C-alpha positions in Angstrom: -133.0 -331.8 103.5 -132.7 -332.3 99.7 -129.7 -333.6 97.9 -129.0 -330.2 96.3 -128.5 -328.6 99.7 -124.9 -328.4 101.0 -124.8 -330.0 104.4 -123.3 -327.8 107.2 -120.5 -330.2 108.0 -116.8 -329.8 108.1 -114.5 -331.4 105.6 -114.2 -335.1 106.3 -111.6 -337.1 104.5 -112.8 -340.2 102.6 -112.8 -343.6 104.3 -110.1 -346.0 103.1 -110.9 -346.6 99.5 -110.4 -349.6 97.5 -110.5 -350.9 94.0 -108.6 -352.1 91.2 -108.8 -354.3 88.2 -106.7 -357.3 87.7 -106.8 -360.6 85.9 -107.5 -362.3 89.2 -110.7 -360.2 89.6 -112.1 -360.9 86.2 -114.2 -363.7 84.9 -112.6 -366.0 82.4 -112.7 -364.1 79.0 -114.7 -365.3 76.2 -114.1 -364.7 72.5 -116.0 -361.4 72.8 -113.9 -360.2 75.7 -110.5 -358.8 76.2 -108.1 -359.6 79.0 -109.0 -358.6 82.5 -112.7 -359.3 82.1 -113.6 -356.3 79.9 -115.8 -356.3 76.9 -113.8 -355.4 73.8 -116.8 -355.1 71.5 -118.4 -351.6 71.1 -122.2 -351.9 71.5 -121.8 -355.3 73.2 -125.4 -355.2 74.1 -128.5 -353.7 72.6 -130.1 -350.5 73.9 -131.7 -351.2 77.2 -135.4 -351.7 77.6 -136.0 -350.3 81.0 -139.1 -348.9 82.8 -141.5 -346.6 81.0 -141.4 -342.9 82.1 -144.7 -341.7 83.6 -143.6 -338.5 85.3 -144.3 -334.9 84.5 -142.9 -333.1 81.4 -139.5 -331.6 82.1 -138.9 -328.2 80.5 -135.8 -328.4 78.2 -136.1 -332.1 77.6 -138.0 -334.3 75.2 -141.4 -335.8 76.3 -140.1 -339.4 76.1 -136.7 -340.7 77.3 -134.3 -342.2 74.7 -133.6 -345.1 77.1 -134.0 -346.1 80.7 -132.7 -348.5 83.3 -133.8 -349.8 86.7 -133.1 -347.4 89.6 -129.5 -346.3 89.3 -127.1 -343.3 89.4 -124.3 -342.6 86.9 -121.0 -340.8 86.5 -120.9 -338.5 83.5 -117.9 -339.2 81.3 -118.9 -337.0 78.3 -120.3 -339.2 75.6 -120.4 -342.2 78.0 -122.2 -342.7 81.3 -120.6 -345.0 83.9 -122.8 -347.3 85.9 -121.7 -349.8 88.7 -123.3 -353.1 89.4 -122.7 -355.1 92.6 -122.2 -358.8 92.8 -125.9 -359.4 92.9 -126.4 -357.4 89.7 -128.1 -354.3 91.3 -127.1 -350.9 90.1 -125.4 -348.6 92.6 -126.9 -345.3 93.9 -124.5 -342.5 94.6 -124.6 -339.8 97.2 -123.8 -339.6 100.9 -120.1 -338.8 100.7 -118.9 -335.7 102.4 -116.6 -335.1 99.3 -119.4 -335.1 96.7 -119.6 -332.1 94.4 -121.8 -329.2 95.5 -123.4 -329.0 92.0 -125.6 -332.1 92.6 -123.6 -334.5 90.4 -122.5 -337.9 91.5 -119.1 -337.9 93.3 -118.9 -341.4 94.9 -121.1 -343.8 93.0 -120.2 -347.0 94.8 -118.9 -347.5 98.4 -118.5 -350.5 100.6 -116.9 -351.1 104.0 -114.9 -354.1 102.7 -113.5 -354.8 99.2 -116.1 -356.4 97.1 -116.5 -357.4 93.4 -118.3 -354.9 91.1 -118.8 -354.4 87.4 -118.3 -351.1 85.7 -120.6 -350.5 82.7 -119.7 -347.8 80.2 -122.9 -347.0 78.3 -123.3 -344.8 75.2 -125.2 -341.6 76.3 -127.5 -341.4 73.3 -128.3 -345.1 72.9 -127.7 -346.7 76.3 -125.7 -349.5 74.6 -122.9 -351.0 76.7 -119.6 -350.0 75.1 -117.4 -351.8 77.6 -117.5 -353.6 81.0 -114.7 -353.9 83.6 -114.8 -356.3 86.6 -113.1 -354.9 89.7 -112.7 -355.5 93.4 -113.3 -352.3 95.2 -114.6 -350.3 98.1 -115.1 -347.1 96.2 -115.7 -345.9 92.6 -115.8 -342.1 92.2 -115.9 -339.4 89.5 -112.7 -337.5 88.8 -111.1 -335.6 86.0 -108.0 -336.2 83.9 -105.7 -333.5 82.5 -107.5 -330.5 81.1 -110.7 -331.4 82.8 -111.5 -334.6 80.8 -114.0 -336.6 82.7 -112.7 -339.9 84.2 -113.5 -342.5 86.8 -111.3 -343.4 89.8 -111.3 -346.9 91.2 -109.7 -347.3 94.7 -108.1 -350.4 96.3 -106.9 -350.5 99.9 -104.8 -353.2 101.5 -104.2 -353.2 105.3 -101.3 -354.8 107.1 -102.3 -355.7 110.6 -100.1 -355.0 113.6 -97.8 -357.7 114.8 -98.4 -356.6 118.3 -95.8 -353.8 118.3 -95.9 -352.2 114.9 -98.8 -349.9 113.8 -101.5 -351.1 111.5 -100.6 -349.9 107.9 -102.9 -349.1 105.0 -101.8 -348.7 101.4 -104.3 -347.3 98.9 -104.0 -347.8 95.1 -106.1 -345.7 92.8 -106.6 -346.5 89.1 -108.0 -344.0 86.7 -110.0 -345.0 83.6 -111.2 -342.9 80.7 -114.6 -342.8 79.0 -113.5 -345.7 76.8 -112.7 -347.9 79.8 -108.9 -347.8 79.1 -106.5 -347.2 82.0 -105.0 -343.7 82.1 -102.8 -344.1 85.1 -102.3 -345.6 88.5 -100.9 -344.3 91.8 -100.3 -345.7 95.3 -100.1 -343.9 98.6 -99.6 -344.9 102.2 -102.9 -344.3 104.0 -106.0 -342.8 102.4 -105.7 -339.1 103.1 -105.4 -337.7 99.5 -107.6 -336.5 96.7 -107.6 -336.8 93.0 -108.3 -334.2 90.3 -107.1 -333.3 86.8 -104.8 -336.3 86.8 -103.0 -335.3 90.0 -102.9 -336.8 93.5 -103.5 -333.9 95.9 -102.0 -334.1 99.4 -101.7 -331.7 102.3 -98.0 -330.9 102.7 -97.8 -329.1 106.0 -100.1 -326.2 106.9 -98.8 -323.9 104.1 -98.6 -326.2 101.1 -100.4 -328.7 98.9 -98.4 -331.3 96.9 -99.6 -332.2 93.4 -98.2 -335.4 91.9 -99.1 -336.7 88.4 -100.9 -340.0 88.6 -99.0 -341.3 85.6 -95.7 -340.5 87.3 -93.3 -337.5 87.2 -92.1 -334.8 89.5 -94.4 -333.4 92.2 -95.3 -329.8 92.3 -95.9 -327.7 95.5 -98.6 -325.1 95.7 -98.0 -322.7 98.7 -100.0 -320.0 100.5 -97.9 -317.2 102.0 -98.5 -314.5 104.5 -98.7 -313.8 108.3 -101.9 -315.9 108.5 -100.9 -318.3 105.8 -102.7 -321.6 105.4 -103.6 -323.8 102.4 -106.3 -326.3 102.1 -108.2 -328.1 99.3 -111.9 -328.6 99.1 -112.8 -331.6 96.9 -116.4 -330.6 96.7 -115.6 -327.5 94.7 -112.0 -328.2 93.5 -110.9 -325.0 95.1 -107.8 -323.9 96.9 -108.6 -322.0 100.1 -106.1 -319.7 101.8 -108.4 -317.5 103.9 -110.5 -314.9 102.1 -109.2 -316.0 98.6 -110.5 -318.9 96.6 -109.8 -320.3 93.1 -109.7 -323.5 91.2 -106.6 -325.3 92.4 -105.9 -326.9 89.0 -107.5 -325.6 85.8 -106.1 -326.9 82.5 -102.3 -326.6 82.5 -102.3 -324.1 85.3 -102.5 -324.0 89.1 -103.4 -321.2 91.5 -101.7 -320.3 94.7 -102.4 -317.5 97.2 -100.1 -314.7 98.4 -100.4 -312.4 101.5 -102.8 -314.4 103.6 -102.6 -311.6 106.1 -105.8 -311.1 108.0 -105.6 -307.5 109.3 -102.2 -306.8 107.8 -101.6 -304.0 105.4 -101.4 -306.3 102.4 -104.3 -307.9 100.6 -104.6 -311.5 99.5 -103.8 -312.1 95.9 -104.6 -315.1 93.6 -101.7 -316.1 91.4 -102.0 -318.4 88.4 -98.9 -320.3 87.4 -97.9 -322.9 84.8 -98.2 -326.3 86.3 -95.0 -327.6 84.6 -92.7 -324.7 85.2 -94.2 -322.7 88.0 -93.9 -319.5 86.0 -96.5 -316.8 86.7 -99.2 -316.4 84.1 -101.6 -314.0 85.8 -102.3 -312.4 89.2 -105.0 -310.3 90.8 -102.1 -308.0 91.9 -101.4 -307.0 88.3 -105.0 -305.9 87.3 -107.2 -303.0 88.4 -110.1 -304.0 90.6 -113.5 -303.3 88.9 -115.6 -300.3 89.7 -117.6 -301.0 92.9 -114.6 -302.3 94.8 -113.8 -300.0 97.7 -110.3 -298.6 97.9 -108.6 -296.9 100.9 -106.6 -293.6 100.7 -103.5 -295.6 99.5 -105.5 -297.1 96.6 -105.6 -300.6 98.2 -108.7 -302.8 98.5 -110.3 -302.5 101.9 -110.9 -306.3 101.9 -108.7 -309.2 100.8 -111.8 -311.2 99.7 -111.3 -312.3 96.1 -112.2 -315.3 93.9 -111.5 -316.7 90.5 -114.6 -318.4 89.3 -113.5 -319.6 85.9 -110.6 -319.5 83.3 -111.3 -320.3 79.6 -110.7 -319.0 76.1 -108.0 -316.6 77.3 -110.2 -314.9 79.9 -110.4 -315.1 83.6 -113.7 -314.5 85.5 -113.2 -312.9 88.9 -115.3 -311.9 91.9 -114.1 -309.2 94.4 -115.3 -308.4 97.8 -116.9 -304.9 97.6 -115.6 -303.6 100.9 -114.6 -304.4 104.5 -118.1 -303.3 105.8 -120.1 -305.1 103.1 -119.0 -308.7 103.4 -122.0 -310.1 101.4 -121.5 -307.8 98.4 -119.3 -308.9 95.5 -118.3 -307.4 92.2 -117.8 -309.8 89.3 -115.7 -308.9 86.3 -113.9 -310.6 83.4 -110.2 -309.9 82.4 -108.1 -310.7 79.4 -105.3 -313.0 80.5 -102.7 -311.7 78.0 -103.2 -308.0 78.6 -104.7 -307.9 82.0 -107.4 -305.5 80.8 -111.0 -305.8 81.9 -113.5 -307.0 79.3 -116.9 -305.4 79.4 -118.5 -304.1 82.6 -119.0 -305.5 86.1 -121.9 -306.9 88.0 -122.5 -306.1 91.7 -124.8 -308.2 93.9 -125.5 -308.6 97.6 -125.3 -312.4 97.8 -127.4 -314.6 100.0 -125.4 -316.9 102.2 -126.0 -319.2 105.1 -123.4 -318.6 107.9 -123.6 -322.3 108.8 -122.8 -323.4 105.3 -119.2 -324.6 105.1 -119.1 -324.1 101.4 -119.3 -320.3 100.9 -121.7 -319.3 98.2 -120.8 -315.6 98.4 -119.6 -314.2 95.1 -120.3 -317.4 93.1 -122.8 -318.2 90.5 -124.4 -321.1 88.5 -123.2 -321.1 84.9 -124.9 -322.3 81.7 -122.9 -325.0 79.9 -121.8 -322.6 77.2 -120.9 -319.9 79.8 -123.1 -317.3 78.2 -125.3 -317.0 81.3 -124.8 -317.0 85.0 -127.4 -317.1 87.8 -126.6 -315.7 91.2 -128.4 -316.2 94.5 -128.8 -312.6 95.7 -130.6 -311.3 98.8 -133.7 -310.7 96.7 -133.6 -314.1 95.0 -132.1 -315.0 91.6 -130.4 -312.6 89.2 -129.2 -313.7 85.8 -126.2 -311.9 84.1 -123.8 -312.4 81.2 -120.2 -313.3 82.3 -118.7 -312.0 79.0 -119.7 -308.3 79.6 -121.2 -308.2 83.0 -124.6 -307.1 81.7 -127.6 -308.1 83.8 -130.3 -310.1 82.0 -133.0 -310.0 84.7 -133.3 -310.0 88.5 -136.0 -310.8 91.0 -137.8 -308.0 92.7 -138.7 -307.4 96.4 -142.3 -308.5 95.9 -141.4 -311.9 94.2 -140.8 -315.2 95.9 -137.1 -315.8 96.1 -135.6 -318.5 93.9 -132.3 -320.2 94.6 -130.7 -321.3 91.2 -129.5 -324.9 90.8 -128.4 -325.3 87.2 -129.0 -324.4 83.6 -129.9 -326.8 80.7 -127.9 -326.5 77.5 -130.8 -324.6 75.9 -131.1 -322.0 78.7 -133.7 -323.4 81.1 -132.9 -322.5 84.7 -133.9 -324.9 87.4 -134.1 -323.7 91.0 -135.6 -324.0 94.5 -138.1 -321.8 96.2 -138.5 -322.3 100.0 -142.0 -321.9 101.3 -142.9 -320.4 104.7 -143.2 -323.8 106.3 -139.8 -324.9 105.0 -141.0 -326.9 102.1 -138.8 -326.9 99.0 -140.6 -326.2 95.7 -138.6 -326.9 92.5 -139.2 -324.6 89.5 -138.0 -324.2 85.9 -137.8 -320.8 84.3 -136.6 -319.4 81.0 -133.0 -318.1 81.7 -133.4 -315.3 79.2 -137.0 -314.1 79.9 -137.8 -315.2 83.5 -140.9 -316.9 82.2 -142.0 -319.8 84.5 -142.0 -323.1 82.6 -142.8 -325.4 85.4 -143.9 -324.1 88.9 -143.7 -327.4 90.8 -141.4 -330.3 89.8 -140.7 -333.2 92.0 -137.2 -333.0 93.3 -136.1 -336.2 91.6 -137.3 -334.8 88.3 -134.9 -331.9 88.3 -132.4 -333.1 85.7 -128.6 -333.2 85.4 -127.0 -332.8 82.0 -124.2 -334.6 80.3 -121.3 -332.3 79.6 -120.7 -333.3 76.0 -124.1 -334.4 74.5 -126.3 -332.0 76.5 -128.7 -334.9 77.2 -130.6 -334.7 80.5 -131.0 -337.5 82.9 -132.9 -338.1 86.2 -132.8 -340.9 88.7 -136.1 -341.6 90.4 -137.5 -344.3 92.6 -139.0 -345.8 89.4 -135.8 -345.8 87.3 -133.0 -344.0 85.5 -134.2 -342.0 82.5 -132.1 -340.4 79.8 -133.8 -337.6 77.6 -132.6 -335.7 74.5 -132.6 -332.0 74.9 -135.1 -329.9 72.9 
């Protein structure tokens, strides 16, 4: 099974994580180093001279990489890529964590059963030069976000107090968050290890109906609650979503959080997604206050026949939603954009019967893959891929019955869509097509040559068995 396929496993909480940076962990600083074993000089090393790329041309990327390293994976921090070296100087390879993002990016980059020394390398995306290093002792280094979605890295440190024969063994976990410049943003400590981190908040389950959000840098905690006869609240770190039943939305997005009302199953109310200000709890928007788009089935009382509803994105004063079409059509969803201030729908709507694997614990129904600038979205429908425009709901193109179905993976900044086609014998074939025209640009790419893209620069990178390669976009 390829690394882009979501495994059909239940949510498993991360193992006891460990890390931290202290003066005791660092090597003795030199004149070119700051306290704590970190390099204080930007461009502390020249651009790396790694392996030569000899793979196939990758549509959307330059023919030659800007720089390369030995085999490695990285965490995208915007204009910086974060690498981890172990005590022997080998670069870490990510993957394998049950909490890793479903979009194929690295979640956990470094993991170990016991605390061990490691070096964090913050490299300039465009040149590969080392901007800063930090020496830490850790069992896990993972990608996270700071407030307003700013990329960051989390370093975990766990300390266990053994039982004295009567008392229970006790574990305390400390997490330290660093920005793209290697500076500490905040630190938090919790008993045990059953918590998550996103947008600068520690996210903990608080009973069956609530989640507790506590700022990493300190401050009052905020509760997010799901209400209703069948009420339950959970958080999925792979998607960053809150899950209350048939309703899903980003738990934290910018300065707002979502909660769910009327988790009612077969009750006469429908589930609603409510966006509130994180600081005050004041309501900013709700699906209850807008008119569902055309294509959503209503009963004689004007109520939706299904409580299935999603928020896919919030940006630039607009909210992108996806609504279950009806109680008898669970795979069909209607996607529409609304103005947050007025509640009015912007443009038309898009209706698709989505493809979904019943064994998949991450529901793909009603969701899409978005281009970095959010001008295009690609949906996996029953017929294959369809591309549409989130701004106005207009379809750009869709596969037909007589075509081989493509599952979309991601867009490049310049509109190349990468995807998977499954052959009859179960073999995965990776393709690249023009997102606007459907023209096939590469009909058979090796899986390891399907690139990821940095969020800020748009550069593409791949990690193969021959090395890590960073390419400019074209």
